[in-house]
C-alpha positions in Angstrom: 0.1 -0.2 -0.1 1.5 3.0 -0.9 2.4 5.7 1.9 1.9 8.5 -0.5 -0.2 9.2 -3.7 1.8 12.2 -4.7 0.4 15.8 -5.7 -3.3 15.3 -6.9 -3.0 11.6 -6.8 0.4 11.8 -9.0 2.6 8.9 -7.9 5.4 10.3 -9.9 5.5 13.2 -7.0 7.6 13.1 -4.0 6.9 15.0 -0.6 10.2 16.2 0.7 9.6 17.7 4.6 12.2 20.5 5.8 12.0 22.7 8.5 9.9 25.8 8.1 10.8 28.9 9.6 9.2 32.6 8.8 12.2 34.0 7.1 13.3 30.7 5.3 11.0 28.6 3.4 11.0 25.3 1.2 9.1 25.5 -2.0 8.0 22.0 -3.6 7.0 22.0 -7.3 5.9 18.8 -8.7 7.6 17.2 -11.6 7.4 13.9 -13.6 9.9 11.2 -13.8 12.4 12.1 -16.5 11.4 9.1 -19.1 9.1 9.3 -21.7 7.9 5.7 -21.8 8.3 3.1 -19.1 11.0 1.1 -19.5 11.4 -2.2 -17.8 13.6 -2.2 -14.8 13.4 1.9 -14.5 9.7 2.0 -13.3 11.4 2.3 -9.6 14.8 3.1 -9.1 17.1 3.8 -6.4 16.6 7.5 -5.6 18.9 10.1 -3.4 17.4 12.2 -1.1 19.0 15.6 -1.5 19.9 17.5 1.7 18.4 21.2 2.3 21.2 22.6 0.2 20.3 21.1 -2.9 23.6 18.6 -3.2 23.5 14.9 -2.9 24.0 13.6 0.9 26.2 11.0 -0.7 25.8 7.2 -1.0 25.6 7.0 3.0 22.1 9.1 2.9 20.6 7.3 -0.4 17.0 6.4 0.2 14.8 4.0 -2.1 11.9 5.7 -3.6 10.9 7.4 -6.6 12.6 11.0 -6.6 11.1 13.7 -8.8 10.2 17.6 -9.3 12.2 20.4 -8.3 13.1 21.4 -4.7 14.1 24.7 -4.0 15.3 26.6 -0.9 16.0 30.1 -0.2 15.2 33.2 2.0 12.6 35.6 1.6 13.2 39.2 0.9 13.9 41.2 4.0 11.1 43.1 3.4 8.6 40.5 3.8 10.4 38.8 6.9 8.7 38.7 10.0 10.3 40.4 12.6 9.7 40.1 16.5 10.8 43.1 18.2 10.0 43.9 22.0 8.7 47.1 23.1 12.2 48.3 25.1 13.4 47.6 21.2 10.9 49.6 19.5 11.3 52.7 21.9 14.9 52.8 21.7 14.7 52.9 18.1 12.4 55.8 17.9 14.7 57.6 20.3 17.6 57.2 18.1 15.4 58.4 15.1 14.3 61.3 17.3 18.0 62.1 18.1 19.3 62.0 14.6 16.4 64.2 13.9 17.3 66.9 16.5 21.2 66.8 15.3 19.8 67.8 11.9 17.5 70.5 13.6 20.7 72.0 15.0 22.3 72.1 11.8 19.1 73.9 10.4 19.3 76.2 13.5 22.9 77.2 12.7 21.9 77.8 9.0 18.9 80.0 9.9 20.7 82.5 12.0 23.2 82.8 9.3 20.5 84.3 6.7 19.6 87.7 6.5 16.6 89.2 8.4 13.6 89.1 6.8 12.4 92.6 8.0 11.4 95.8 6.3 13.5 98.1 8.5 12.5 101.5 6.8 9.3 100.8 8.3 10.0 100.9 11.8 10.0 104.1 13.7 12.0 104.5 16.8 9.0 103.6 19.2 7.9 100.5 17.2 11.2 99.2 16.6 11.8 99.1 20.3 9.1 97.3 20.9 9.5 95.1 18.1 12.8 94.3 19.8 11.0 93.6 23.3 8.6 91.1 21.3 11.5 89.2 19.6 13.4 89.1 23.3 10.4 87.5 25.0 10.1 85.0 22.2 13.6 83.8 22.0 13.7 83.6 26.0 10.6 81.8 26.1 12.2 79.3 23.4 15.0 79.0 25.8 13.4 78.8 28.6 11.3 75.7 26.9 14.7 73.9 25.3 16.5 74.1 28.8 13.3 72.6 30.8 13.6 69.7 28.1 17.3 69.4 28.6 17.1 69.1 32.7 14.2 66.6 32.1 16.3 64.6 29.7 18.9 64.6 32.7 16.6 63.0 35.0 15.1 60.5 32.8 18.1 58.9 31.5 19.4 58.3 34.8 16.7 55.4 34.6 17.5 53.1 31.8 14.6 51.1 31.5 11.1 52.3 30.0 11.9 55.7 29.8 13.1 56.0 26.2 9.6 57.4 25.2 9.9 60.1 27.5 13.3 61.2 26.5 12.5 61.3 23.0 9.5 63.6 23.8 11.6 65.8 25.6 14.4 65.7 23.0 12.1 66.6 20.3 10.8 69.5 22.2 14.5 70.8 21.7 14.9 69.8 18.0 11.2 71.6 17.3 12.6 74.9 18.9 15.8 75.1 17.7 15.3 76.4 14.3 12.7 78.8 15.5 15.1 80.1 17.7 17.9 80.5 15.3 15.1 82.4 13.1 14.1 84.6 16.3 18.0 85.6 17.0 18.5 86.4 13.3 15.6 88.7 13.5 16.5 90.3 17.1 20.1 91.0 15.6 19.0 92.6 12.5 16.7 94.8 14.6 19.2 95.7 17.1 20.9 99.3 16.5 24.3 98.3 18.3 26.0 95.9 15.8 28.7 95.1 18.2 25.7 93.7 20.4 24.1 91.9 17.5 27.2 90.2 16.6 27.7 89.1 20.1 24.2 87.5 20.2 24.9 85.7 16.9 28.1 84.2 18.2 26.7 83.5 21.7 23.8 81.5 20.1 26.1 79.6 17.9 27.9 78.5 21.0 24.5 77.6 22.3 23.6 75.3 19.5 26.8 73.6 19.8 26.4 73.0 23.3 22.5 71.5 22.3 24.4 69.0 19.5 27.0 68.0 22.0 24.3 67.0 24.6 22.1 65.6 22.3 25.2 63.5 20.7 26.3 62.3 24.5 23.0 60.8 25.3 22.6 58.6 22.1 21.9 55.2 23.6 24.3 53.2 21.4 27.6 55.6 22.6 27.0 54.0 26.2 28.7 57.7 27.3 29.8 57.8 30.9 26.8 59.8 33.1 29.4 62.5 34.2 30.3 63.4 30.6 26.4 63.5 30.0 25.8 66.1 33.2 28.9 68.0 31.9 27.4 68.7 28.5 23.8 69.4 30.0 25.8 72.1 32.7 27.6 73.4 29.2 24.0 74.0 27.8 22.8 76.3 31.0 26.5 78.0 30.6 25.9 79.2 27.2 22.3 79.6 27.8 23.4 82.2 30.5 25.5 83.9 27.8 22.8 84.5 25.0 20.5 85.8 27.9 22.9 88.1 28.9 23.5 89.6 25.7 19.7 89.9 25.1 19.1 91.5 28.2 21.4 93.5 30.6 22.5 91.4 33.8 21.6 93.4 37.1 23.7 92.9 40.3 20.3 91.6 41.6 20.1 88.8 38.9 23.6 88.2 39.1 23.4 87.9 43.4 20.4 85.3 42.7 21.7 83.1 39.9 25.1 82.5 42.4 23.0 82.1 45.4 20.5 79.5 43.3 23.9 77.5 42.6 25.4 78.0 46.0 22.4 76.5 47.6 22.5 73.3 44.8 26.3 72.9 45.6 24.9 73.0 49.6 22.9 70.2 49.3 25.7 68.1 47.3 28.1 69.2 50.2 25.8 67.8 52.7 24.7 64.4 50.6 28.2 64.0 50.8 28.5 63.7 54.5 25.3 61.6 54.2 26.8 59.1 52.0 29.9 58.9 54.6 27.8 58.2 57.4 25.8 55.6 55.4 29.0 54.0 54.6 30.0 53.7 58.3 26.9 52.0 59.0 27.2 49.4 55.9 30.6 48.1 57.3 29.4 48.1 60.7 26.6 45.9 59.7 26.6 42.0 60.0 23.7 41.1 57.6 25.5 41.3 54.1 22.1 41.8 52.1 21.2 44.8 54.4 25.1 46.0 53.6 24.2 45.9 49.9 21.1 47.6 50.0 22.8 50.5 52.3 25.5 50.7 49.6 22.8 50.9 46.8 20.7 53.5 48.4 23.7 55.6 49.3 25.0 55.3 45.3 21.4 56.6 44.2 21.2 59.6 46.5 24.8 60.7 45.1 23.6 60.4 41.7 20.3 62.3 42.5 22.3 64.7 44.0 24.7 65.3 40.8 21.4 65.5 38.7 20.2 67.9 40.7 23.4 70.2 40.6 23.4 69.7 36.5 19.5 71.0 36.5 20.1 73.6 38.3 23.1 74.6 36.3 20.8 74.1 33.2 17.7 76.1 34.2 19.1 78.8 36.3 19.3 81.4 33.6 15.5 81.2 32.9 14.1 80.1 36.4 11.5 82.6 36.3 9.8 80.3 33.9 7.4 78.1 35.5 8.8 74.9 33.5 12.3 75.6 34.6 11.1 75.9 38.3 9.1 72.8 38.0 12.2 70.6 36.6 14.2 72.0 39.4 12.1 71.1 42.0 11.4 67.5 40.6 14.9 67.0 40.9 15.0 68.4 44.6 12.1 65.7 45.4 14.0 63.0 43.8 17.1 64.0 46.0 14.4 63.6 49.1 13.2 60.3 47.9 16.3 58.9 48.0 17.3 60.0 51.4 14.0 59.1 52.7 14.8 55.2 51.4 18.5 55.6 52.7 17.3 56.4 56.3 14.6 53.5 56.1 17.2 51.1 55.5 19.7 52.6 57.8 17.0 52.2 60.6 17.2 48.5 60.2 20.9 48.1 59.2 21.7 49.8 62.7 20.0 46.9 64.7 22.6 44.6 63.0 25.4 46.4 64.6 28.8 44.5 64.8 30.5 47.1 67.3 27.6 48.2 69.3 27.6 51.8 67.8 24.4 51.3 66.1 22.6 54.0 68.4 25.3 56.3 67.6 25.5 55.6 63.9 21.8 56.2 63.5 21.6 59.6 65.3 24.7 60.9 63.3 22.9 59.7 60.0 19.6 61.0 60.9 21.7 64.5 61.7 23.1 64.5 58.2 19.6 63.7 56.7 18.2 66.7 58.6 21.1 69.1 56.9 20.3 67.9 53.3 16.6 68.1 53.6 17.2 72.1 55.4 19.4 72.5 52.1 16.8 71.3 49.9 13.9 73.4 51.8 16.3 76.3 51.2 16.8 76.0 47.5 13.2 75.5 46.6 12.5 78.6 48.9 15.1 80.6 46.5 13.5 79.3 43.4 11.0 81.5 44.4 12.8 84.7 45.0 13.6 85.1 41.3 13.9 88.9 40.7 12.6 88.6 37.3 9.5 86.1 38.4 6.0 87.3 39.0 3.5 86.4 42.1 5.8 83.2 42.9 4.7 83.7 46.5 1.8 85.5 48.4 3.3 88.7 50.4 2.6 89.2 53.9 0.4 92.0 53.1 -1.8 90.3 50.8 -2.0 87.1 53.5 -3.4 89.8 55.9 -5.8 91.5 53.5 -7.1 87.7 52.9 -7.4 86.9 56.8 -9.1 90.2 57.0 -11.6 89.3 54.4 -12.2 85.7 55.4 -12.8 86.3 58.9 -15.0 89.4 58.5 -17.3 87.9 56.1 -17.9 84.8 58.2 -19.0 87.4 60.8 -21.1 88.8 58.3 -23.4 86.0 56.9 -23.3 84.1 59.7 -23.3 86.2 63.1 -25.3 83.9 65.3 -22.3 80.8 65.1 -21.0 80.2 68.4 -17.3 80.8 67.4 -18.1 84.1 66.2 -15.6 85.9 68.3 -12.8 83.6 67.3 -13.4 85.2 63.7 -13.7 88.7 64.9 -10.5 88.5 67.0 -9.1 86.9 64.1 -10.0 89.7 61.9 -8.6 92.3 64.5 -5.2 90.7 64.8 -4.7 90.9 61.2 -5.8 94.4 60.6 -3.6 95.5 63.3 -0.9 93.9 61.7 -2.0 95.4 58.2 -2.0 98.8 60.3 1.5 98.8 61.3 2.6 97.6 57.8 1.2 101.1 56.4 3.1 103.2 59.1 6.4 100.9 58.3 5.8 101.8 54.6 5.1 105.1 55.1 8.4 106.1 56.8 10.2 105.8 53.9 7.7 106.5 51.0 7.9 109.9 48.6 5.6 112.5 50.4 2.3 112.1 48.2 2.6 108.2 48.7 3.0 108.6 52.2 0.3 110.5 52.8 -1.9 108.0 51.1 -0.6 105.2 53.3 -1.0 107.2 56.6 -4.4 108.1 55.4 -5.4 104.3 54.6 -3.7 103.5 58.4 -6.0 105.6 59.9 -8.9 104.7 58.2 -8.4 101.2 59.2 -7.2 101.6 62.5 -10.6 103.4 63.2 -12.3 100.7 61.7 -10.2 98.2 63.7 -11.4 100.4 66.6 -15.3 100.1 66.4 -14.9 96.1 65.5 -12.8 95.6 68.9 -15.9 97.5 70.5 -18.6 95.7 68.6 -17.0 92.3 69.6 -16.5 92.8 73.2 -20.5 93.8 73.6 -21.6 90.9 71.4 -19.4 88.6 73.6 -20.7 89.7 76.9 -24.3 89.6 75.7 -24.4 86.9 73.1 -28.8 86.8 73.2 -28.9 90.5 72.4 -29.8 90.7 68.4 -29.0 94.3 68.8 -25.1 93.6 70.1 -25.0 91.1 66.8 -26.3 93.5 64.7 -24.1 96.2 65.8 -21.0 93.6 65.0 -22.0 92.5 61.9 -22.3 96.4 61.1 -18.6 97.0 62.6 -17.6 93.8 60.4 -18.6 95.5 57.2 -17.1 99.0 57.9 -13.5 97.0 58.6 -14.1 95.4 55.2 -15.1 98.6 53.4 -12.0 100.7 55.0 -9.7 97.4 54.0 -10.7 97.3 50.6 -10.1 101.2 50.1 -7.0 101.3 51.5 -5.6 98.2 49.3 -7.7 99.2 46.2 -4.6 100.6 44.4 -2.2 97.3 45.2 -5.5 95.2 44.3 -5.8 96.7 41.0 -1.9 96.6 40.7 -2.0 92.5 41.5 -4.9 92.1 39.3 -3.2 93.4 36.0 0.0 91.6 36.9 -2.1 88.5 37.2 -3.6 89.2 33.8 0.1 89.9 32.6 1.6 86.7 33.8 -1.6 84.7 32.4 -1.2 86.5 28.9 2.4 85.8 28.8 1.9 82.4 29.6 -1.1 81.9 26.9 1.1 83.5 24.3 4.2 80.7 25.1 1.6 77.9 25.3 0.5 79.1 22.0 3.5 79.7 20.5 4.8 75.8 21.6 1.3 74.7 20.0 2.2 76.4 16.6 5.9 74.9 17.0 4.3 71.4 17.7 1.7 71.7 14.8 4.8 72.6 12.3 6.7 69.4 13.3 3.5 67.1 13.0 2.3 68.3 9.7 4.6 65.7 8.1 3.2 62.7 10.1 -0.5 63.8 9.2 -2.0 61.9 6.4 -5.5 63.7 6.1 -4.7 66.9 4.2 -7.7 68.8 5.7 -6.5 68.0 8.8 -3.7 69.9 7.9 -5.1 72.7 6.2 -7.3 73.4 9.3 -4.3 73.3 11.8 -2.6 75.6 9.5 -5.5 78.1 9.3 -6.0 78.0 13.2 -1.9 78.3 13.9 -2.2 81.6 11.3 -5.2 83.0 13.0 -3.5 82.5 16.7 -0.1 83.8 15.4 -1.1 86.8 14.2 -2.2 87.7 17.8 0.9 86.7 19.9 3.2 89.9 18.9 0.5 92.1 20.0 -0.3 90.7 23.5 3.5 90.7 24.0 4.0 93.8 23.1 0.9 95.3 25.2 2.3 93.2 28.2 5.9 95.2 27.5 3.9 98.1 27.6 2.0 97.4 30.9 4.8 96.7 32.7 6.7 100.0 31.7 3.9 102.3 32.1 4.6 105.2 34.8 1.8 107.4 34.9 -1.8 107.0 35.4 -2.7 107.7 32.1 0.0 105.3 30.9 -1.3 102.8 33.2 -4.8 103.1 32.0 -3.8 103.1 28.1 -1.8 100.0 28.6 -4.1 98.3 30.5 -7.1 98.7 28.2 -5.1 97.9 25.3 -3.7 94.4 27.1 -7.3 93.7 27.8 -8.0 94.1 24.5 -5.7 92.1 23.0 -6.3 89.4 25.3 -9.7 89.2 24.3 -8.5 89.0 20.6 -6.4 86.0 21.4 -8.9 83.6 23.1 -11.0 82.7 20.6 -8.5 81.3 17.9 -6.4 79.8 20.8 -9.2 78.3 22.1 -11.4 76.8 19.6 
């Protein structure tokens, strides 16, 4: 009985089995025995079973059976091969592609900065030129802040080699998408500068910055396996060259220099205290009898040292643009990362000191806790210093603002809920903060100009009188809590205190409101600029033509309002007289209202 009847019942065909793999296939074609007529003795002849390479396997490999047809073996084209790739490998390949594209963006930016400016200078008079310069300065500074914050983020993410390639790629893409636009902005700004020497310095400083970015991007290439110290040094160089560019764009004041130096010093203080903490951790590790705990202590101490190095590098990167929220966020995150590693080290030290070989566990534990407190205090000093940037706006509440809010909150509770059991506590709280506010007015009046001194002293008298009435009404209400007349008198005194405080604070409140509007407008303009940059970078990846056209139209509509908003912000900040303030504030309100519809479709 035949084991195999051939292809389509043809006994002249044979089946040859081979290993089948996705990228390697054996093709089997049917054929006929090479004989036109059957000949006796040749119906079945000894056959040779060929190997997978198609060469005879020799007499030892001969098998009896009919051999016919063509056996062809080869590899599929590379484009048809099935390749299995884990997500980690895909993310790394994408990161490499992003790095290569960003390096090309650096080259494009270097070309852009050398092109002639695309502005029509004769159309600008002195005033318009000045505001156009301010607009370009603001745009360039915003892009520098965005790129430096992205650089600091890359520094933090590359410290963790696993599962961060996509986030690193996003941060690097942010640098690449902003570099050409920054180059064009510097070119336009240099063309508007009347001091040609200063313009040349700006171009040269920017070229050095682009080179620093290119070096940094090359250092973080995953295939280079660069030393961590070299990556941190490249990041620090980005911060230094950014500082040079900004110093050309805007003149550095003594206050700016002092703040910058103190920021770097506070970051170094963290590093100094961390070094002491690591030494105490090594002492605990060497005194521990448990090998596993010793390894944990050494590992945690190493992580703390690495996190501190990243903090210092981040501080150097974002220091020139620390007044921007994204720069503050990156440095604050780096500080929190150090705090987390210190906390882990302390927790493991608590356990390791229980296995002290010398019996000095309690003393070693006290020493490392004291060192950890120094690190924590230096981190708090750094974070607090971030909020005191001389160019930052509304980064923290002033004492005067806090007292005002406490007066409003406590007085309004007395007014709306006069029958509550703890009305006396709210009334006394309002009285206490109103007294502090009066003292602040009197202190400010001592050093103020004559006109401002009279305003402050008048405000102090009015608030003091209202506070005195509030004290009398509170005492009567507390001595006769059941009498409605006393409660109504207290409510009336609280309303009088609110009115007097509002009148005294009206000028400051108006100024604060417009400062907040300026900050919100600036943040909106910066966010819109980044959105437009992202759209420009994403156009080539969008397949739908209608979507691209709609995005281009929306970006064009939004982009034409951004320069006018920035100009309005600068005019508002530069206004001195009441008339100038009124005109600048009116224009700022108008321009922001014009920007909002296209920016928020």
